[in-house]
N, C-alpha and C positions, 0 to 999 in steps of 0.2 A: 723723774723721767728716765727711762731706760731705752736701750736700742735693740735688745734681744740678742746681743752677742755675749754668750756665756763666758765668764772669765775663768771659772774652774768648777770641777766636780767635787762638791763638798760631801759631808757625811753628818747624819744625826748622831750625836753622842749621848744624849740624854733627853727624856721627855718627862715633864712633871705635870701631873693633873692638878689643875687649879679650880676644879669644879665647873665653872662656866667658861673656862679657857684652858689653854695648855701653855707651858713654857718649854720651848725647844732650846737645847744647846747644840750648836753646830760647829764643826771644824771646817775652816776655810783659810789657809795660810795667806792666800792672795788678797781676799777681800777684807781681812782683818789688819792688813798692813797699816792703814791709816784710819781704822774705824774708831768711832767714839760714841758715847751715849747719845741717843737721839738720831743717829744716822739711819738712812734707809738702805736695805739690801734686799734684792729680789731673790726669793727662794722658790724655785720651780715656777717662776713667773708671778709670785705673790709678793707685793711690796710689804716688807716687815720692818719694824723699828728696832734698832739695837738697844737692848736694855743695859747690858754690860759686856765687856770682853776681857779676856785674859789669854795671853800668848796667841795661839792661832785659833782660838775658839771664841764664839760670841753667843749670847742668849737673846731670844726674842719671844714676846708673848703673842699668842694667836687666839683671838676671841672665837666664841662658839660659831658666830656667823661665818667666819672664814673657814673654820673646820668643816662646817656643813656644806658650804657652797664651793669648796675647792677640794683637790685631792690631798691636801695637807693632813686631813683627818686620818688618812690611811698610812701615814708615815710612822715608823718606829725606829728604835735604836738600830743603827747599822744601815738605814736607808740612805742611798746616795741622792744628792740633790744638785740642781743647777744653781749656781750663785753668780750674781752680777751686781756691781755697785752702780749708782746713778751715773749717767753720762755727764761729763764736765762741759760747761759752756765753752764753745769754741772747738770742741773735739769733733772728730769725724763721726758722722752718723752711719755706722757700718751696717745696721739692719734697717729698722723702721721705728717710728714713734711708738713706744710701749709704755703704758702707764703703770703696769703692775697691778691692775684691777681686773681680776679674773671674771669673765662673763659667764662661764659655765665649764662643764667638764665633758670630755669625750672618753673613748676607750680605744685601744689599739685593736683593730679588727683583723688585720692581715699584714704580713711582712713578706715581701718578694725580693730576695737578694739577687744581685747580679755580680759581675766580676768587679766593677769599680764603684757601684753605688747600690742603694737599696730603696725600693718603693714601699712606703708604709701607708696603709689605709686606716683612717681614724673616724670614728662615729661623730656625728654632728647633731647637737640638739636642734629641734625644729625652729626654735625662736632665733637661732643664730644663722641659719642657712642663707638668709637674704643678704648677709654681710660678707659672705665668702664667695669669691669669684676666681675663675681660672686666671692664673698668673698674678693674683693679688697676694697681699701679705697676711699672715696669721701668726700668732704667737702660740707655740705648743710647749708647755712646761718652761716658759720663759725664753724659748728659742725662736728667733725671727726666721720664718720659713716662707718659701714661695709655694703657693698652691699649684699643683700640677693639674688635677681634675677636681671639679666641684659638683656634687650631687645634692639633692635635697636632704639626705640623711647621712652623708659622709663626704670626706675629701681625701685626697692623697698628696703626699709630699715625697720628694726625692732627696735622700740623704747621702752626702759625700762621706768618705772615710773619716775625715776630721770630725764631723758632727757625730758619727757613730762612736768614735773613740773617746771624745771629750765631753759628751753630754749623756743625760739619762736615757735618751732615745736609743742609744746603743745597747741598753740593758733591758728595756721594756719588753714584756712578753704579751702575747695575745690575751686580751681581757684586762690588761693593766689600765688604770685610769690616768688621764693627762689633763692638765689645766689648759683652758683655751681663752685667749683674748683676741677679739677681732679688731680690725683696723678702726681706731677711734674716729678717723676722718669720715668713714662711711656712716657712722652713727650720727655725727654732727650734720652731715649732708641730709640724711633722712629727717632729722628733727627740723631743720630749717625749711626743707621743702614741704613738710607736713604742716608747719605753722603758716607757710605762705598759702597753701591750698585752703586752709581754714578761714583765711581772711575774706570778708565780703568783697565782691568786685566793686571797684571804684565807679561811681556814677559819672557819666560824661558831663563835662561842664556846659553851661548854657551861655552862648555868646550873646552879648547885649546888642540890641539894634542901634545902628548909628543914628544920631540925631540930625 
């Protein structure tokens, strides 16, 4: 479980083609401080498992399903990535609940810089639009962000200088893909309400006549 608060901007140092998967080697001095085999680290919002680590680098295997359904398939040596370790029990929840399970990908449509922040418009797959609401939470490349405006096919976020300087969103250009994870609470609510609607209406009880 993550919170969408990026710990550092890492880098892909090697990519090995394994046929139906890829093995990434990534540099991340902060996230490797206490890393060990089997630990989870979010890479651009995708929860990956540490295979091994040495010094300030670690490796992770990425299966074809993940490469196809996220933007990780577009990464190459030298690509910068957002890195976050799982949140510790009892720690402050700085962002929102993030699972590291990407729901789909969008693309940067437009960047509108101002003096102290920047508005970024991102495309939104049609099957995810119902989960995105104005002032709600969304995860973009592993970053917990607040939705400014929500439309059926896109949404906007406002980025402060810290986010621009310390995450991949400061580097993304128009057309670049981004990973999207919607608020998991919205998905659970939809599932529960849908199951409730599918249940047959309860028949009213029949009160017995008094003897």
